[in-house]
PDB file of N, CA, C and O in Angstrom, chain B, residues numbered from 101:
ATOM      1  N   MET B 101      -2.472   3.207  -9.466  1.00  0.00           N
ATOM      2  CA  MET B 101      -2.239   2.569 -10.602  1.00  0.00           C
ATOM      3  C   MET B 101      -3.293   1.349  -9.970  1.00  0.00           C
ATOM      4  O   MET B 101      -4.206   0.860 -10.636  1.00  0.00           O
ATOM      5  N   GLY B 102      -2.873   0.844  -8.107  1.00  0.00           N
ATOM      6  CA  GLY B 102      -4.929  -0.150  -8.312  1.00  0.00           C
ATOM      7  C   GLY B 102      -5.348   0.577  -7.222  1.00  0.00           C
ATOM      8  O   GLY B 102      -4.790   1.242  -6.349  1.00  0.00           O
ATOM      9  N   LEU B 103      -6.422   0.291  -7.489  1.00  0.00           N
ATOM     10  CA  LEU B 103      -7.589   0.945  -6.303  1.00  0.00           C
ATOM     11  C   LEU B 103      -9.013  -0.393  -5.713  1.00  0.00           C
ATOM     12  O   LEU B 103      -9.284  -1.446  -6.290  1.00  0.00           O
ATOM     13  N   ALA B 104      -9.450  -0.016  -4.851  1.00  0.00           N
ATOM     14  CA  ALA B 104     -10.029  -0.927  -4.256  1.00  0.00           C
ATOM     15  C   ALA B 104     -10.960   0.159  -2.732  1.00  0.00           C
ATOM     16  O   ALA B 104     -10.549   0.882  -1.824  1.00  0.00           O
ATOM     17  N   VAL B 105     -12.386  -0.332  -3.228  1.00  0.00           N
ATOM     18  CA  VAL B 105     -13.037   0.364  -2.262  1.00  0.00           C
ATOM     19  C   VAL B 105     -13.467  -0.526  -1.586  1.00  0.00           C
ATOM     20  O   VAL B 105     -13.692  -1.669  -1.983  1.00  0.00           O
ATOM     21  N   GLY B 106     -13.643  -0.068  -0.388  1.00  0.00           N
ATOM     22  CA  GLY B 106     -13.878  -0.734   0.818  1.00  0.00           C
ATOM     23  C   GLY B 106     -15.856  -0.477   1.094  1.00  0.00           C
ATOM     24  O   GLY B 106     -16.383   0.590   0.778  1.00  0.00           O
ATOM     25  N   PRO B 107     -16.442  -1.327   1.536  1.00  0.00           N
ATOM     26  CA  PRO B 107     -17.701  -0.951   2.396  1.00  0.00           C
ATOM     27  C   PRO B 107     -17.943   0.118   3.140  1.00  0.00           C
ATOM     28  O   PRO B 107     -18.901   0.068   3.912  1.00  0.00           O
ATOM     29  N   ALA B 108     -17.116   1.333   3.067  1.00  0.00           N
ATOM     30  CA  ALA B 108     -17.711   2.206   3.920  1.00  0.00           C
ATOM     31  C   ALA B 108     -18.106   3.634   2.908  1.00  0.00           C
ATOM     32  O   ALA B 108     -18.393   4.824   3.031  1.00  0.00           O
ATOM     33  N   GLY B 109     -17.850   2.366   1.633  1.00  0.00           N
ATOM     34  CA  GLY B 109     -17.169   3.937   0.022  1.00  0.00           C
ATOM     35  C   GLY B 109     -15.495   4.505  -0.620  1.00  0.00           C
ATOM     36  O   GLY B 109     -15.080   4.996  -1.670  1.00  0.00           O
ATOM     37  N   ASP B 110     -14.592   3.869   1.434  1.00  0.00           N
ATOM     38  CA  ASP B 110     -13.895   3.971   1.376  1.00  0.00           C
ATOM     39  C   ASP B 110     -13.134   3.947  -0.236  1.00  0.00           C
ATOM     40  O   ASP B 110     -13.545   3.225  -1.145  1.00  0.00           O
ATOM     41  N   VAL B 111     -11.536   5.227  -0.403  1.00  0.00           N
ATOM     42  CA  VAL B 111     -11.326   4.152  -1.271  1.00  0.00           C
ATOM     43  C   VAL B 111      -9.385   4.272  -1.331  1.00  0.00           C
ATOM     44  O   VAL B 111      -8.621   5.233  -1.238  1.00  0.00           O
ATOM     45  N   TYR B 112      -9.187   2.924  -1.511  1.00  0.00           N
ATOM     46  CA  TYR B 112      -7.106   2.698  -1.277  1.00  0.00           C
ATOM     47  C   TYR B 112      -6.687   2.854  -2.194  1.00  0.00           C
ATOM     48  O   TYR B 112      -7.545   2.422  -2.963  1.00  0.00           O
ATOM     49  N   VAL B 113      -5.387   3.419  -3.122  1.00  0.00           N
ATOM     50  CA  VAL B 113      -5.136   4.097  -4.128  1.00  0.00           C
ATOM     51  C   VAL B 113      -3.738   3.660  -3.857  1.00  0.00           C
ATOM     52  O   VAL B 113      -3.215   3.890  -2.766  1.00  0.00           O
ATOM     53  N   ALA B 114      -2.984   2.902  -5.024  1.00  0.00           N
ATOM     54  CA  ALA B 114      -1.719   2.881  -5.017  1.00  0.00           C
ATOM     55  C   ALA B 114      -1.726   3.879  -5.965  1.00  0.00           C
ATOM     56  O   ALA B 114      -2.416   4.023  -6.975  1.00  0.00           O
ATOM     57  N   ASP B 115      -0.443   4.857  -5.256  1.00  0.00           N
ATOM     58  CA  ASP B 115      -0.532   6.080  -6.299  1.00  0.00           C
ATOM     59  C   ASP B 115       1.475   5.707  -6.126  1.00  0.00           C
ATOM     60  O   ASP B 115       2.156   5.642  -5.102  1.00  0.00           O
ATOM     61  N   PHE B 116       1.827   5.559  -7.400  1.00  0.00           N
ATOM     62  CA  PHE B 116       3.179   4.541  -8.263  1.00  0.00           C
ATOM     63  C   PHE B 116       4.332   6.059  -7.905  1.00  0.00           C
ATOM     64  O   PHE B 116       5.043   6.186  -6.909  1.00  0.00           O
ATOM     65  N   LYS B 117       4.266   6.516  -8.446  1.00  0.00           N
ATOM     66  CA  LYS B 117       4.718   7.795  -8.613  1.00  0.00           C
ATOM     67  C   LYS B 117       4.888   8.461  -7.687  1.00  0.00           C
ATOM     68  O   LYS B 117       5.257   9.591  -8.004  1.00  0.00           O
ATOM     69  N   ASN B 118       4.791   8.294  -6.620  1.00  0.00           N
ATOM     70  CA  ASN B 118       4.742   9.640  -5.294  1.00  0.00           C
ATOM     71  C   ASN B 118       4.789   7.903  -4.104  1.00  0.00           C
ATOM     72  O   ASN B 118       4.481   7.574  -2.959  1.00  0.00           O
ATOM     73  N   ARG B 119       5.286   7.384  -5.153  1.00  0.00           N
ATOM     74  CA  ARG B 119       5.808   6.217  -3.532  1.00  0.00           C
ATOM     75  C   ARG B 119       4.547   5.342  -2.336  1.00  0.00           C
ATOM     76  O   ARG B 119       4.905   4.725  -1.333  1.00  0.00           O
ATOM     77  N   ARG B 120       3.308   5.485  -2.718  1.00  0.00           N
ATOM     78  CA  ARG B 120       2.481   5.729  -1.286  1.00  0.00           C
ATOM     79  C   ARG B 120       1.473   5.352  -1.424  1.00  0.00           C
ATOM     80  O   ARG B 120       1.109   5.692  -2.550  1.00  0.00           O
ATOM     81  N   VAL B 121       0.534   4.669  -0.804  1.00  0.00           N
ATOM     82  CA  VAL B 121      -0.251   4.820  -0.669  1.00  0.00           C
ATOM     83  C   VAL B 121      -1.509   5.417  -0.181  1.00  0.00           C
ATOM     84  O   VAL B 121      -1.742   5.485   1.026  1.00  0.00           O
ATOM     85  N   LEU B 122      -2.480   5.931  -1.243  1.00  0.00           N
ATOM     86  CA  LEU B 122      -3.761   6.738   0.252  1.00  0.00           C
ATOM     87  C   LEU B 122      -5.094   5.829   0.662  1.00  0.00           C
ATOM     88  O   LEU B 122      -5.510   4.825   0.083  1.00  0.00           O
ATOM     89  N   LYS B 123      -5.551   6.388   1.654  1.00  0.00           N
ATOM     90  CA  LYS B 123      -7.195   6.198   1.339  1.00  0.00           C
ATOM     91  C   LYS B 123      -8.023   8.269   1.508  1.00  0.00           C
ATOM     92  O   LYS B 123      -7.830   9.324   2.113  1.00  0.00           O
ATOM     93  N   VAL B 124      -8.996   7.597   0.405  1.00  0.00           N
ATOM     94  CA  VAL B 124      -9.719   9.118   0.368  1.00  0.00           C
ATOM     95  C   VAL B 124     -10.924   7.820   1.412  1.00  0.00           C
ATOM     96  O   VAL B 124     -10.914   6.670   1.851  1.00  0.00           O
ATOM     97  N   THR B 125     -11.715   8.917   1.346  1.00  0.00           N
ATOM     98  CA  THR B 125     -12.586   8.940   1.886  1.00  0.00           C
ATOM     99  C   THR B 125     -14.030   9.389   1.573  1.00  0.00           C
ATOM    100  O   THR B 125     -13.909  10.585   1.305  1.00  0.00           O
ATOM    101  N   ALA B 126     -15.277   9.069   1.473  1.00  0.00           N
ATOM    102  CA  ALA B 126     -16.535   8.960   1.152  1.00  0.00           C
ATOM    103  C   ALA B 126     -16.454  10.292   1.088  1.00  0.00           C
ATOM    104  O   ALA B 126     -16.523  10.645  -0.089  1.00  0.00           O
ATOM    105  N   ARG B 127     -16.343  11.142   1.784  1.00  0.00           N
ATOM    106  CA  ARG B 127     -16.445  12.468   1.994  1.00  0.00           C
ATOM    107  C   ARG B 127     -15.479  13.769   1.004  1.00  0.00           C
ATOM    108  O   ARG B 127     -15.777  14.934   0.744  1.00  0.00           O
ATOM    109  N   GLY B 128     -14.147  12.871   0.611  1.00  0.00           N
ATOM    110  CA  GLY B 128     -12.683  12.501   0.247  1.00  0.00           C
ATOM    111  C   GLY B 128     -11.876  13.328   0.724  1.00  0.00           C
ATOM    112  O   GLY B 128     -11.155  14.171   0.190  1.00  0.00           O
ATOM    113  N   VAL B 129     -12.120  12.901   2.230  1.00  0.00           N
ATOM    114  CA  VAL B 129     -10.108  13.235   3.397  1.00  0.00           C
ATOM    115  C   VAL B 129      -9.597  12.620   2.616  1.00  0.00           C
ATOM    116  O   VAL B 129     -10.203  11.697   2.072  1.00  0.00           O
ATOM    117  N   VAL B 130      -7.727  13.068   2.157  1.00  0.00           N
ATOM    118  CA  VAL B 130      -7.357  12.048   1.601  1.00  0.00           C
ATOM    119  C   VAL B 130      -6.140  12.684   2.561  1.00  0.00           C
ATOM    120  O   VAL B 130      -5.678  13.806   2.770  1.00  0.00           O
ATOM    121  N   SER B 131      -5.729  10.455   3.313  1.00  0.00           N
ATOM    122  CA  SER B 131      -4.524  10.597   4.077  1.00  0.00           C
ATOM    123  C   SER B 131      -3.568   9.692   2.937  1.00  0.00           C
ATOM    124  O   SER B 131      -3.643   8.906   1.993  1.00  0.00           O
ATOM    125  N   VAL B 132      -2.886  10.244   3.568  1.00  0.00           N
ATOM    126  CA  VAL B 132      -1.128   9.021   3.543  1.00  0.00           C
ATOM    127  C   VAL B 132      -1.445   7.486   4.564  1.00  0.00           C
ATOM    128  O   VAL B 132      -1.436   7.529   5.794  1.00  0.00           O
ATOM    129  N   LEU B 133      -1.671   6.400   3.890  1.00  0.00           N
ATOM    130  CA  LEU B 133      -1.643   4.857   4.897  1.00  0.00           C
ATOM    131  C   LEU B 133      -0.730   4.460   5.010  1.00  0.00           C
ATOM    132  O   LEU B 133      -0.515   3.560   5.822  1.00  0.00           O
ATOM    133  N   GLN B 134       0.674   5.248   3.819  1.00  0.00           N
ATOM    134  CA  GLN B 134       1.539   4.202   3.906  1.00  0.00           C
ATOM    135  C   GLN B 134       2.644   4.427   3.103  1.00  0.00           C
ATOM    136  O   GLN B 134       2.431   3.744   2.101  1.00  0.00           O
ATOM    137  N   ARG B 135       3.567   4.923   2.990  1.00  0.00           N
ATOM    138  CA  ARG B 135       5.011   5.151   2.232  1.00  0.00           C
ATOM    139  C   ARG B 135       6.041   4.447   2.185  1.00  0.00           C
ATOM    140  O   ARG B 135       6.830   4.406   3.129  1.00  0.00           O
ATOM    141  N   CYS B 136       6.248   3.603   0.798  1.00  0.00           N
ATOM    142  CA  CYS B 136       7.760   3.011   0.241  1.00  0.00           C
ATOM    143  C   CYS B 136       8.044   3.225  -0.012  1.00  0.00           C
ATOM    144  O   CYS B 136       7.819   3.816  -1.069  1.00  0.00           O
ATOM    145  N   ASP B 137       9.518   3.027   0.836  1.00  0.00           N
ATOM    146  CA  ASP B 137      11.006   3.053   0.910  1.00  0.00           C
ATOM    147  C   ASP B 137      11.410   3.310  -0.693  1.00  0.00           C
ATOM    148  O   ASP B 137      10.549   3.082  -1.543  1.00  0.00           O
ATOM    149  N   PRO B 138      12.575   3.731  -1.047  1.00  0.00           N
ATOM    150  CA  PRO B 138      13.197   2.987  -3.215  1.00  0.00           C
ATOM    151  C   PRO B 138      14.536   1.616  -1.929  1.00  0.00           C
ATOM    152  O   PRO B 138      15.278   1.690  -0.949  1.00  0.00           O
ATOM    153  N   PRO B 139      13.947   0.468  -3.057  1.00  0.00           N
ATOM    154  CA  PRO B 139      13.612   0.580  -4.801  1.00  0.00           C
ATOM    155  C   PRO B 139      11.663   0.328  -4.456  1.00  0.00           C
ATOM    156  O   PRO B 139      11.192   0.202  -5.587  1.00  0.00           O
ATOM    157  N   TRP B 140      11.135   0.280  -3.989  1.00  0.00           N
ATOM    158  CA  TRP B 140      10.170   0.330  -3.903  1.00  0.00           C
ATOM    159  C   TRP B 140       9.359   0.874  -4.460  1.00  0.00           C
ATOM    160  O   TRP B 140       9.564   1.950  -5.022  1.00  0.00           O
ATOM    161  N   THR B 141       7.774   0.029  -4.445  1.00  0.00           N
ATOM    162  CA  THR B 141       6.854   1.110  -4.956  1.00  0.00           C
ATOM    163  C   THR B 141       5.421   0.607  -4.902  1.00  0.00           C
ATOM    164  O   THR B 141       5.217  -0.605  -4.970  1.00  0.00           O
ATOM    165  N   PRO B 142       4.627   1.289  -4.808  1.00  0.00           N
ATOM    166  CA  PRO B 142       2.762   0.066  -5.345  1.00  0.00           C
ATOM    167  C   PRO B 142       2.369   0.387  -5.892  1.00  0.00           C
ATOM    168  O   PRO B 142       2.402   1.577  -6.206  1.00  0.00           O
ATOM    169  N   THR B 143       1.732  -0.465  -6.374  1.00  0.00           N
ATOM    170  CA  THR B 143       1.249  -0.824  -7.628  1.00  0.00           C
ATOM    171  C   THR B 143       0.390  -1.522  -7.899  1.00  0.00           C
ATOM    172  O   THR B 143       0.018  -1.712  -9.057  1.00  0.00           O
ATOM    173  N   GLY B 144      -0.511  -2.482  -6.068  1.00  0.00           N
ATOM    174  CA  GLY B 144      -1.889  -2.881  -6.109  1.00  0.00           C
ATOM    175  C   GLY B 144      -2.201  -2.852  -4.655  1.00  0.00           C
ATOM    176  O   GLY B 144      -1.488  -3.309  -3.762  1.00  0.00           O
ATOM    177  N   VAL B 145      -3.642  -2.108  -4.492  1.00  0.00           N
ATOM    178  CA  VAL B 145      -3.831  -3.545  -3.521  1.00  0.00           C
ATOM    179  C   VAL B 145      -5.791  -3.886  -3.460  1.00  0.00           C
ATOM    180  O   VAL B 145      -6.784  -3.692  -4.162  1.00  0.00           O
ATOM    181  N   ALA B 146      -5.443  -4.462  -2.203  1.00  0.00           N
ATOM    182  CA  ALA B 146      -6.670  -4.887  -1.808  1.00  0.00           C
ATOM    183  C   ALA B 146      -7.146  -5.225  -0.666  1.00  0.00           C
ATOM    184  O   ALA B 146      -6.347  -5.701   0.141  1.00  0.00           O
ATOM    185  N   LEU B 147      -8.680  -5.066  -0.245  1.00  0.00           N
ATOM    186  CA  LEU B 147      -8.923  -4.721   0.643  1.00  0.00           C
ATOM    187  C   LEU B 147      -9.365  -6.085   1.503  1.00  0.00           C
ATOM    188  O   LEU B 147      -9.890  -6.964   0.820  1.00  0.00           O
ATOM    189  N   ALA B 148      -9.207  -6.352   2.930  1.00  0.00           N
ATOM    190  CA  ALA B 148      -9.049  -7.695   2.614  1.00  0.00           C
ATOM    191  C   ALA B 148     -11.352  -7.276   3.727  1.00  0.00           C
ATOM    192  O   ALA B 148     -11.897  -6.181   3.865  1.00  0.00           O
ATOM    193  N   PRO B 149     -11.842  -8.561   4.136  1.00  0.00           N
ATOM    194  CA  PRO B 149     -12.693  -8.704   4.794  1.00  0.00           C
ATOM    195  C   PRO B 149     -12.472  -8.111   6.012  1.00  0.00           C
ATOM    196  O   PRO B 149     -13.517  -7.663   6.484  1.00  0.00           O
ATOM    197  N   ASN B 150     -11.567  -7.953   6.650  1.00  0.00           N
ATOM    198  CA  ASN B 150     -11.501  -7.864   8.469  1.00  0.00           C
ATOM    199  C   ASN B 150     -11.346  -6.905   7.980  1.00  0.00           C
ATOM    200  O   ASN B 150     -12.051  -6.102   8.591  1.00  0.00           O
ATOM    201  N   GLY B 151     -10.436  -6.039   6.597  1.00  0.00           N
ATOM    202  CA  GLY B 151     -10.165  -4.611   7.069  1.00  0.00           C
ATOM    203  C   GLY B 151      -8.698  -4.087   6.878  1.00  0.00           C
ATOM    204  O   GLY B 151      -8.384  -2.897   6.921  1.00  0.00           O
ATOM    205  N   ASP B 152      -7.506  -5.554   6.573  1.00  0.00           N
ATOM    206  CA  ASP B 152      -5.968  -5.167   6.524  1.00  0.00           C
ATOM    207  C   ASP B 152      -6.414  -5.015   5.266  1.00  0.00           C
ATOM    208  O   ASP B 152      -7.440  -5.327   4.660  1.00  0.00           O
ATOM    209  N   LEU B 153      -5.275  -4.388   4.977  1.00  0.00           N
ATOM    210  CA  LEU B 153      -5.614  -3.572   2.869  1.00  0.00           C
ATOM    211  C   LEU B 153      -3.416  -4.705   3.527  1.00  0.00           C
ATOM    212  O   LEU B 153      -2.758  -5.032   4.515  1.00  0.00           O
ATOM    213  N   HIS B 154      -3.406  -4.734   1.857  1.00  0.00           N
ATOM    214  CA  HIS B 154      -3.174  -5.311   1.275  1.00  0.00           C
ATOM    215  C   HIS B 154      -2.330  -4.837   0.015  1.00  0.00           C
ATOM    216  O   HIS B 154      -2.774  -4.363  -1.031  1.00  0.00           O
ATOM    217  N   ILE B 155      -0.915  -5.093   0.388  1.00  0.00           N
ATOM    218  CA  ILE B 155      -0.190  -3.626  -0.670  1.00  0.00           C
ATOM    219  C   ILE B 155       0.829  -4.569  -1.956  1.00  0.00           C
ATOM    220  O   ILE B 155       1.986  -4.750  -1.578  1.00  0.00           O
ATOM    221  N   LEU B 156       0.657  -4.866  -2.683  1.00  0.00           N
ATOM    222  CA  LEU B 156       1.502  -5.322  -3.736  1.00  0.00           C
ATOM    223  C   LEU B 156       2.656  -3.398  -4.447  1.00  0.00           C
ATOM    224  O   LEU B 156       2.522  -2.177  -4.536  1.00  0.00           O
ATOM    225  N   GLU B 157       3.740  -4.639  -4.754  1.00  0.00           N
ATOM    226  CA  GLU B 157       5.403  -3.277  -4.586  1.00  0.00           C
ATOM    227  C   GLU B 157       6.012  -4.209  -5.958  1.00  0.00           C
ATOM    228  O   GLU B 157       5.835  -5.378  -6.302  1.00  0.00           O
ATOM    229  N   LEU B 158       6.777  -3.110  -6.513  1.00  0.00           N
ATOM    230  CA  LEU B 158       7.759  -2.773  -7.256  1.00  0.00           C
ATOM    231  C   LEU B 158       8.863  -2.624  -7.256  1.00  0.00           C
ATOM    232  O   LEU B 158       9.023  -1.481  -7.685  1.00  0.00           O
ATOM    233  N   GLY B 159      10.108  -3.190  -6.975  1.00  0.00           N
ATOM    234  CA  GLY B 159      11.200  -2.531  -7.040  1.00  0.00           C
ATOM    235  C   GLY B 159      11.964  -3.400  -8.248  1.00  0.00           C
ATOM    236  O   GLY B 159      12.153  -4.435  -8.888  1.00  0.00           O
ATOM    237  N   PHE B 160      12.304  -1.553  -7.856  1.00  0.00           N
ATOM    238  CA  PHE B 160      13.542  -1.607  -9.673  1.00  0.00           C
ATOM    239  C   PHE B 160      14.591  -0.625  -9.328  1.00  0.00           C
ATOM    240  O   PHE B 160      14.484   0.517  -8.881  1.00  0.00           O
ATOM    241  N   GLU B 161      16.239  -1.743  -9.819  1.00  0.00           N
ATOM    242  CA  GLU B 161      16.702  -1.059  -9.158  1.00  0.00           C
ATOM    243  C   GLU B 161      17.997  -0.755 -10.605  1.00  0.00           C
ATOM    244  O   GLU B 161      18.534  -1.614 -11.305  1.00  0.00           O
ATOM    245  N   PRO B 162      18.211   1.054 -10.661  1.00  0.00           N
ATOM    246  CA  PRO B 162      18.820   1.396 -12.016  1.00  0.00           C
ATOM    247  C   PRO B 162      20.155   1.023 -11.639  1.00  0.00           C
ATOM    248  O   PRO B 162      20.871   0.924 -10.643  1.00  0.00           O
ATOM    249  N   PRO B 163      20.177   0.742 -13.795  1.00  0.00           N
ATOM    250  CA  PRO B 163      19.939   1.124 -14.674  1.00  0.00           C
ATOM    251  C   PRO B 163      18.425   0.082 -15.506  1.00  0.00           C
ATOM    252  O   PRO B 163      17.632   0.619 -16.279  1.00  0.00           O
ATOM    253  N   GLY B 164      18.344  -1.385 -15.107  1.00  0.00           N
ATOM    254  CA  GLY B 164      17.382  -1.774 -15.448  1.00  0.00           C
ATOM    255  C   GLY B 164      17.278  -2.724 -15.029  1.00  0.00           C
ATOM    256  O   GLY B 164      17.264  -3.590 -15.903  1.00  0.00           O
ATOM    257  N   THR B 165      17.119  -3.363 -13.338  1.00  0.00           N
ATOM    258  CA  THR B 165      16.695  -4.259 -11.929  1.00  0.00           C
ATOM    259  C   THR B 165      15.441  -3.645 -12.198  1.00  0.00           C
ATOM    260  O   THR B 165      14.945  -2.542 -11.967  1.00  0.00           O
ATOM    261  N   TRP B 166      14.918  -5.157 -13.003  1.00  0.00           N
ATOM    262  CA  TRP B 166      13.650  -5.084 -11.393  1.00  0.00           C
ATOM    263  C   TRP B 166      13.039  -5.961 -10.117  1.00  0.00           C
ATOM    264  O   TRP B 166      12.220  -6.820 -10.444  1.00  0.00           O
ATOM    265  N   LEU B 167      13.300  -5.859  -8.914  1.00  0.00           N
ATOM    266  CA  LEU B 167      12.807  -7.288  -8.460  1.00  0.00           C
ATOM    267  C   LEU B 167      11.675  -7.612  -8.122  1.00  0.00           C
ATOM    268  O   LEU B 167      10.738  -6.817  -8.056  1.00  0.00           O
ATOM    269  N   LYS B 168      11.622  -8.578  -7.916  1.00  0.00           N
ATOM    270  CA  LYS B 168      10.721  -9.922  -7.350  1.00  0.00           C
ATOM    271  C   LYS B 168       9.303  -9.226  -6.729  1.00  0.00           C
ATOM    272  O   LYS B 168       9.256  -8.765  -5.589  1.00  0.00           O
ATOM    273  N   PRO B 169       8.456  -9.227  -7.423  1.00  0.00           N
ATOM    274  CA  PRO B 169       7.154  -8.551  -6.734  1.00  0.00           C
ATOM    275  C   PRO B 169       7.655  -8.543  -5.152  1.00  0.00           C
ATOM    276  O   PRO B 169       8.714  -9.007  -4.728  1.00  0.00           O
ATOM    277  N   ARG B 170       6.589  -7.879  -4.384  1.00  0.00           N
ATOM    278  CA  ARG B 170       6.774  -7.991  -2.319  1.00  0.00           C
ATOM    279  C   ARG B 170       4.392  -7.736  -2.004  1.00  0.00           C
ATOM    280  O   ARG B 170       3.572  -6.824  -2.105  1.00  0.00           O
ATOM    281  N   VAL B 171       4.394  -8.753  -1.747  1.00  0.00           N
ATOM    282  CA  VAL B 171       3.518  -8.425  -1.161  1.00  0.00           C
ATOM    283  C   VAL B 171       3.627  -7.462   0.347  1.00  0.00           C
ATOM    284  O   VAL B 171       4.613  -7.968   0.882  1.00  0.00           O
ATOM    285  N   ARG B 172       3.111  -6.319   1.317  1.00  0.00           N
ATOM    286  CA  ARG B 172       3.042  -5.762   2.357  1.00  0.00           C
ATOM    287  C   ARG B 172       1.638  -5.722   2.623  1.00  0.00           C
ATOM    288  O   ARG B 172       0.810  -5.360   1.787  1.00  0.00           O
ATOM    289  N   LYS B 173       1.355  -6.112   3.844  1.00  0.00           N
ATOM    290  CA  LYS B 173       0.414  -5.985   4.752  1.00  0.00           C
ATOM    291  C   LYS B 173       0.472  -4.722   5.635  1.00  0.00           C
ATOM    292  O   LYS B 173       1.490  -4.349   6.219  1.00  0.00           O
ATOM    293  N   LEU B 174      -0.769  -4.081   5.673  1.00  0.00           N
ATOM    294  CA  LEU B 174      -1.485  -3.028   6.716  1.00  0.00           C
ATOM    295  C   LEU B 174      -2.348  -3.517   6.825  1.00  0.00           C
ATOM    296  O   LEU B 174      -3.043  -3.998   5.931  1.00  0.00           O
ATOM    297  N   SER B 175      -2.607  -3.522   8.436  1.00  0.00           N
ATOM    298  CA  SER B 175      -3.367  -4.403   9.009  1.00  0.00           C
ATOM    299  C   SER B 175      -4.038  -2.517   9.744  1.00  0.00           C
ATOM    300  O   SER B 175      -3.826  -1.312   9.877  1.00  0.00           O
ATOM    301  N   SER B 176      -5.053  -3.858  10.005  1.00  0.00           N
ATOM    302  CA  SER B 176      -7.000  -2.474   9.883  1.00  0.00           C
ATOM    303  C   SER B 176      -6.290  -2.134  11.565  1.00  0.00           C
ATOM    304  O   SER B 176      -7.191  -1.357  11.877  1.00  0.00           O
ATOM    305  N   ARG B 177      -5.228  -2.148  13.023  1.00  0.00           N
ATOM    306  CA  ARG B 177      -4.359  -1.697  13.600  1.00  0.00           C
ATOM    307  C   ARG B 177      -3.432  -0.592  13.497  1.00  0.00           C
ATOM    308  O   ARG B 177      -3.308   0.328  14.305  1.00  0.00           O
ATOM    309  N   GLY B 178      -2.675  -0.808  12.221  1.00  0.00           N
ATOM    310  CA  GLY B 178      -1.322  -0.064  12.022  1.00  0.00           C
ATOM    311  C   GLY B 178      -0.108  -1.141  11.658  1.00  0.00           C
ATOM    312  O   GLY B 178       0.996  -0.926  11.158  1.00  0.00           O
ATOM    313  N   VAL B 179      -0.590  -2.105  12.000  1.00  0.00           N
ATOM    314  CA  VAL B 179       0.852  -3.052  12.246  1.00  0.00           C
ATOM    315  C   VAL B 179       1.295  -3.256  10.372  1.00  0.00           C
ATOM    316  O   VAL B 179       0.568  -3.595   9.438  1.00  0.00           O
ATOM    317  N   THR B 180       2.021  -3.073  10.384  1.00  0.00           N
ATOM    318  CA  THR B 180       3.382  -2.835   8.861  1.00  0.00           C
ATOM    319  C   THR B 180       3.655  -4.545   8.868  1.00  0.00           C
ATOM    320  O   THR B 180       3.890  -5.093   9.945  1.00  0.00           O
ATOM    321  N   THR B 181       3.588  -5.672   7.062  1.00  0.00           N
ATOM    322  CA  THR B 181       4.302  -7.049   8.064  1.00  0.00           C
ATOM    323  C   THR B 181       4.648  -7.284   6.397  1.00  0.00           C
ATOM    324  O   THR B 181       3.786  -7.686   5.615  1.00  0.00           O
ATOM    325  N   THR B 182       6.385  -6.891   5.892  1.00  0.00           N
ATOM    326  CA  THR B 182       6.659  -7.482   5.224  1.00  0.00           C
ATOM    327  C   THR B 182       7.115  -9.304   4.641  1.00  0.00           C
ATOM    328  O   THR B 182       6.620  -9.955   5.561  1.00  0.00           O
ATOM    329  N   GLY B 183       7.464  -9.875   4.103  1.00  0.00           N
ATOM    330  CA  GLY B 183       7.937 -10.984   4.820  1.00  0.00           C
ATOM    331  C   GLY B 183       7.625 -11.929   6.306  1.00  0.00           C
ATOM    332  O   GLY B 183       6.825 -12.786   6.682  1.00  0.00           O
ATOM    333  N   SER B 184       9.018 -11.026   6.950  1.00  0.00           N
ATOM    334  CA  SER B 184       8.532 -11.617   8.547  1.00  0.00           C
ATOM    335  C   SER B 184       9.376 -10.238   9.270  1.00  0.00           C
ATOM    336  O   SER B 184       9.854 -10.005  10.380  1.00  0.00           O
ATOM    337  N   ARG B 185       9.298  -9.747   8.412  1.00  0.00           N
ATOM    338  CA  ARG B 185       9.907  -8.136   9.260  1.00  0.00           C
ATOM    339  C   ARG B 185       8.531  -7.139   9.050  1.00  0.00           C
ATOM    340  O   ARG B 185       8.031  -6.552   8.090  1.00  0.00           O
ATOM    341  N   ARG B 186       8.134  -7.319  10.842  1.00  0.00           N
ATOM    342  CA  ARG B 186       6.944  -5.870  11.428  1.00  0.00           C
ATOM    343  C   ARG B 186       7.838  -4.560  11.861  1.00  0.00           C
ATOM    344  O   ARG B 186       9.036  -4.326  12.019  1.00  0.00           O
ATOM    345  N   GLU B 187       6.700  -3.892  11.957  1.00  0.00           N
ATOM    346  CA  GLU B 187       6.398  -2.869  12.097  1.00  0.00           C
ATOM    347  C   GLU B 187       5.613  -2.107  12.389  1.00  0.00           C
ATOM    348  O   GLU B 187       4.790  -2.143  11.474  1.00  0.00           O
ATOM    349  N   VAL B 188       5.054  -0.810  13.699  1.00  0.00           N
ATOM    350  CA  VAL B 188       4.027   0.379  13.863  1.00  0.00           C
ATOM    351  C   VAL B 188       4.064   1.065  13.151  1.00  0.00           C
ATOM    352  O   VAL B 188       5.243   1.410  13.066  1.00  0.00           O
ATOM    353  N   THR B 189       3.337   1.711  12.299  1.00  0.00           N
ATOM    354  CA  THR B 189       3.772   2.696  11.918  1.00  0.00           C
ATOM    355  C   THR B 189       2.006   3.047  11.838  1.00  0.00           C
ATOM    356  O   THR B 189       1.047   2.467  11.328  1.00  0.00           O
ATOM    357  N   GLY B 190       2.286   4.985  13.057  1.00  0.00           N
ATOM    358  CA  GLY B 190       1.308   5.933  12.774  1.00  0.00           C
ATOM    359  C   GLY B 190       0.931   5.791  13.432  1.00  0.00           C
ATOM    360  O   GLY B 190      -0.097   6.412  13.701  1.00  0.00           O
TER     361      GLY B 190
END
């Protein structure tokens, strides 16, 4: 759903349907940077000047309840922060 392009030409993709954030290098190598646990799914990405990736997520709980959006930060060192929660990834 959302795209961001880094200074080296890498593209960051919010893969809504598959609940993940992808990185596609300028050479075409694809890697998964982040997976979102239900009920959350990524809808947008933004790359900060320091290399941190900000991920906009929406949540949906059936039969028809949309949760307030949240922003998750994936630091350039691989640390994920969601609100006050931190976890080490990768």
